[in-house]
N, C-alpha and C positions, 0 to 999 in steps of 0.2 A: 666696249664696243670690239664684238667677236673679229678675228678677222674671215680671209679665203681661205685660210689651210687651216685652220683651226676645224677639232672635228664637230660632225651634227651632233644637238644636245638630244640629248634618250634621254627613255625615260616619262615619266609622267610630265604635263604643264599644267603655268595653274590653272585653277575658275577660276566662272567669274561669281565676282560673291550675291549678282540677280537671280541667280541660282536657289541657293536655299530656300529649304522650304517642300520643296516639290516632293508626293512621291512617286517613286520611279513603278507606277505603274502596268506599263504598256507592253503585251504581249507581242511577242511571234505574229500571229496571224492578226493581232489588231496595227501592226505598225505597219501590216502586211492591206490592207486592206485601209489605212489613209493612204496612203503609198498612193491605191484606185485611187477613192473617192475624190484626194484629194487633184488626180487626171483622169475626171468624169464627173463632168458639172454640170450647174442651168447653158453652160457656152457652148454643151452642144443637142440636150437637152431642150431647147429655145429656140436660143442662137443662129443652127448651124440650120435650123425655116427661112426667116426673113435673111439670112445669109446667098444659100440657095438663090433666090428670087429673084436677088439680085445679084449675082456677079453668075452663078449659071455650075456644070458640074467642073471645073475650073478649081472650083473651092475645093479641092479633094486635095489640087497639086499644095495648095496653098497654108494646106494643117501639112501636106506631110516637111515643108522646109521647118515651118516653124513650130515642130516634132523635136525635129534635127537639134535645131539650136532651145530649147527646151529643156531636149536630155542631157546637151552636156551643158547647160549652169548649172543643172543637178545633179552633175557629175563631179563641175566643179564643190556644190556646198557637203555631197557624202560625202569627198573629202578633205574637208576641212570638219565635218560632223565625225564623221570618224579618229579623228584627233582627238579631238577634244566636244565631246558631243554637249550639246547647253540649252537651253528650255529658250533665253535667246536667239538662237542659230543668229542668224546671222549680221542680225544684231550684236550680240555677241564678240564675236569672230571680226565685225570692221571695228569692233573696239578698242580690241588686241593689236592690230596689223596697219587703219588707218589712222586712232587716235576719237576719237572721244569730237569730232569731228562730223567722220565714217561714220560713227556709228549712229548718230540723232541723224547723220541725211540719210539713211538707211531702214533705220526704222521709221524717220516721219513716209516718205517714199513706202514701204510695207502695208502704213496704218492707213495711207488710204489706196492706197490697192482694194486690205477688206473689209476697212470700215464703207466704200462704197458700192463694192462688191455686194455686201450684208442688202444694200437699196435696195439691190439687183435681186439678189433672191425673195427679199418679199414679193419686189416687185412679182420677180414668178411665180409666185404662190398662189398671189390675187387668180392671176392668167390665166393661172392652171386650172382653179375654180371655180370661175367662170363656165368652163369648162360646162357642169353642170347646172341645168333650170330652178335648183334648186338653190345656189347659193345667188344665180343674177341680180334679186332686187336689194341685196348685200356690195354698197359700194366700195370696191379695188380699194381703194384706202382700209376701209377692216378687216375688210380679211389678209391685210399684210400688217397690219400694224398689234394683229393676234395669232397669224406665223410668226413674228417680232418673241414676241410675248412665249411664247411655244418654249422657245429655243434660248427663248432666254437661263429659265426657269434648268433645261434644264445643262442646262452648262454651267447651271452655280453647283451640281453637287459634282464628286467626288472625278476626275482623272479619267478612271475602269469604267466607270460607268457615259463618261464621253465614246472614251477606245470603246463598248460594249456595243451601245447607238449608229456610232460606224462603224464598222462589224456589220451590225446587219445594213445598213442604210447600202453604203459602197455594195455586198451581195444582191441585195435588192436588183439597183442600178448595172451590178455586170451581167443577169439572170435578164434582165430585157433584155439586153445591147444585145446575146448570144441570144436569143429569142424572135427578135427585131429584123438579126442576120440571117439565116435557117431557113428562116418562113420566105424572108421577099428573095432568099439563092434562088427557092423554088418554085416565089414566084417567074421569077428571071426563064427558068427552065421550064415550065413549062406555059409560060407565057397569060397567064389567068389575068382573069379583069380586073382592074384598082382603079376605082371611082372615075371607070363610061371609059377608059384608056386598055395600053393590055404591058402586062413589063417586059421588058425588053431593050436589048442595046436601040433603037429609032428610037428609047425616050430621048436623048443624049442627038442621038446624028439628026438624028428626024425636027430637032428641036434650035439649030445652032450652034451642035458642035462642046466642045466645050468651053471654046469663050463664047458665048451667047451673045453678052451684053460691050462684047472687047477686055484688051487686058488691065485695064485701066480700074474699074473697078474690080475686079478679084486686086490686087495692088491694091484698093481704099479701106478695103475691107479686116487684113494683116490684121492689125487693131485690132477687131473685133474677136482671131481666129485667138493673137499671142491672149488674148481674156479666155476664148474657151480652155487652154491650161493650163493657167490663173490655177495655184491650188497643188502643183510640181513637189515646189520648194517647202509645205506645211510640212513634208517628211522628216525638213530637214527640222523642223518643231516643235515634232515631237519625240525624234532622241531624244528631246536630252528629257523626258521622265521615258523615257522606254528605260529596262529591263535585258541587262550583254545585248547594245545598243552597235558595237564594233559586229558583230557577229549579223545581226540579221537586218544594219539599213542595209549592209552592202547590199543582198538578195530580192530587200524592193525596187532597192533607187533600178538596179540590172533586169529584169522583169520590162518597168519603165516603158521603154520604147518597145517592148513588145506591143505593150499592149497600147502605146498613140501610133500606133500603123495598124495595125489590129480594129479598133473596138471605130479611133477617127475617122484614120483614113477608108478603111474600110466602108463600117456606117455612110458619108458620107459618099460614095461614092456607087454601093449599092442605091439610098435613096435617087439616084438621079438617074438609074435605070428603071424604076418600077417604076415613076410619077414626073411626072414634064416639070423643068423647076420651077413654071410659074404654074407648080402644084400649090406650091407652098406659098405660105408667109411669116411673119412675124409674131402674125399673136397666137398662133399654135404651135403647138414642136409638131416635129416633121416624121414621130414614132407616133401619133395619133393620128394624122394627118393619113397617113401610110394603110395604120390599123382601119380604119373606123373604112376608107377608100373598099381591102381585102372580102368583107361582105362576113369580116366573123362574129357573129354576135356577137357583143356586148367589149367584143378585144376594143374598142375603142379608150373608155369606163377604165378595165385592167390597167391600160399602158395611165391615164389619163393618173391613175396612181402609182405608178409606176416614176412619172417623170415631178408625179409633188411630193413620193417621196429624194428624187434628187436633190431638188431644191432644198428642202428645209434639209439633205445631212449639205450640200454647198450655205448651206446660213448655218450650222451645225458646228463648221470648221473653222468659215471666218468670226467667230463667236471670237472661241481655245483659242487658234492662234495671233488674236490682238489680244486678244489676253494677255498673252506671254507676254511678247513685244516687249508693249503700255510697261510693264513690270518691270521689265527691263530697267527699260530707260528709267520708269521716276525714277530706279534707286539710286541711274546716276545721277539722277537735275535735272535730264533732256526732255519729260514729262509729269505733268503733275502729279504730288506726289502722294493721292489719292490712288494711282493709276498702284502705286507702289503695295496697298494692303491683299493678303490674304487669308482666306476663311480656315476654319478649322475642317475643311473637308483638304486643307493646302492650296483649292481653287484663288485667282485676284481675281477676282471680285468685286473689287479698281476698274481693272481694265477691260473689266466686262460691260461694268453700267457702263462706263465711256461708252465705250464701241452702239454698246443697244442704243441710252441714249441720244445720236450720230442719226442711226436709221433709221430715226424717225426723221429725219428727214427724205428718209423716206417716204415714209406715209406719205409725208406732208406731196411728196410729188406723184401719187397715185391718187393727192384728192387734184389737186390741178394740170394736171398732166398726163396724164392715164397713157393716153395716148404716147408719148414720146416718152414713160416714164424710161422703159428697159433701154433705149440706145442710147441715150442717154449718160444711165450709172455706167454701160457698157465700156463705152469705149473710151472715160475719166479712167478707171478704175482699165484701164489698157492699158492707160500710157504710165500710172502705176504698176502695174509688172514690169515693164522696157525696165520702169527703173530700180524697179527688186533688183532685179535680179543684174543689172549695170551692176549695181555697186556685189554683188552674187562677184564673182567678176574679173573683176581689181579683188576684191579682198583674196581672189583665188592667188591673183600673180605675187597680190603679197606678197605672200605663199613663198609660192614659186624665186622672186627675187631673194627670199634669205637661205632660201634654201640652197639658193646658187653661194648665195658668202656666206656659205657651211656651217647658221648659223642655226640651223632645223633640218629633223627628215621629216624626210618628203615618205608620208607613209601606204603602205605596200596597194592602197587602194587607191585609185588614181584620174581623171582625167585623163579619157582619149586627147592626143594631140599639141596637149597641152605647150605650150602659152601659144600657139600660132592659134588653137582654137578658140579662144578666150575671146584669142583683135577679131578674126576672124564674128564671129560671139555678136561683140564688142558691136560693131560694125552696120551687120544684120539692125536689129535692138535700133540704133543710129536711124535704118534706111524706114524701121518698118511707122515708129512714129514721123516721122519727116514728113510719109502719106500721108497724114492728115494732111498736108495743105489740098491736094487735088478735091476736094468736095465739101460742102458749106457745113455740115455739123462737125465734121471735122475740123475745120477755120474755125470753130467757136467752142470744142475739142480745149485743143492750142491755146482762145485768149483763156478761156476760162483754168485752165496749166495756169498756164500762165502767173494768172492769180496768185492759184498753190504754192509753186516759186515761194513768190514776194511774201508770203503769208510765212515759210520756211525761213525765208534768212532771218524777218523782223523775230519772228522769233528764235533763231539765234543769239542776236546779239542779246535775248532778254535777259534767254538762259547760260549764258554759256560760264556767268560767274559765279554761277551757284552749283555750275558742273563739279560733284564728286570724282577723284582720277586718281583712288584706286582700287577701284574695282576687282583691279585684277591681283595685288597689292602679296596675296595670301590662299590661300588651298584653301577650295571646300572638299571636305570629309564626301563619304561614298553618302556618309546621314545629312549629306547638307546642310550641316553645323561648318560653320571656320574653324 
């Protein structure tokens, strides 16, 4: 053990053998758009409508607060990733700093998050397609299954193909949000008619102000808001397959806070200004609600295509990230051995197949609980996200302890305000999860999550004797071979 007077350890760090075999083909433009795509998804394009209808314009404040803590979390992850890029990301870092038990908890929290998000995304795709009369006769579950099959095939190809798809998906999303914001500002300035009313501040002041339903519903909605930011951590996973990660990762992360406030907070405020909060619903994208009501021919159809693209993007990212995370865990003996398999395109097909198979539960939800499917899975995914982010912050605290002991040299790229901001963020995530107690659906979500925790504990006792302890014992070269 190195004492506190020893000099920090310089030079390269041990790498995770679970990273062997990947093709580092992601470029700067891919990583930038993956960061954008991760932070803009179904939670905004579909979820914001239902949350506005329940909580009113005060939802923008919830987005702003949650956005700040999401950014702090991703800065902590960025510091860990700059130190040692890994496709196992926070699972690999937890393995190094918190032992295999920490890696197990982190990995399964993340898997819960994205496996359930996959269910939310295929549900969103089905709901979007039902916007057109052509698809209304097709059962919701059939459309959900088709979306899952399409993105599954895309993920079986090379990581470069994934990067290209995510680049264009994200570009479409950003273009749509910018178009919405420009037209919404024009509508507010000119008091343009929108669906029987007119855009302007009276849509807030004349409908109960910022908290028309009170403060409690906004607090209860924070878990859904956390769900909206789920995916920001995916940039850490992508860093493991990026060329020159140490150069391009800080740029991708630093721009995230601006995107959060402009795209999320700005969009929600504009939504509340162009229409009364009661005009929105959980069954239709708020962007479609606005464009359909403003009277621009076929604008609703065009935006519906965009939000459909956004859902497919999030689904694409979900299969990508869970495949890599499951492989990192499987190599360690913490997940089924099948998840460790990798194909000739350097894609961990075993983990992707497992996530896709669980996505079939989402198809079943769409068959039997079509009306409530999105809300159910969104809340459970929110807990998975809060759990994953908590483990990232705890891992980062462990890094800081080693730095103080003189065992590590802290990277130049750092989480601001640490460790105080770590503890503040951890307290916030505990409050967010506890906020489920104020609603009946939230209490059901917590009950379901309790069952997941019990399953994780049982799983640990099943796999703990088969876990490999040597994954970080040797260096892995830049070619991925030991």
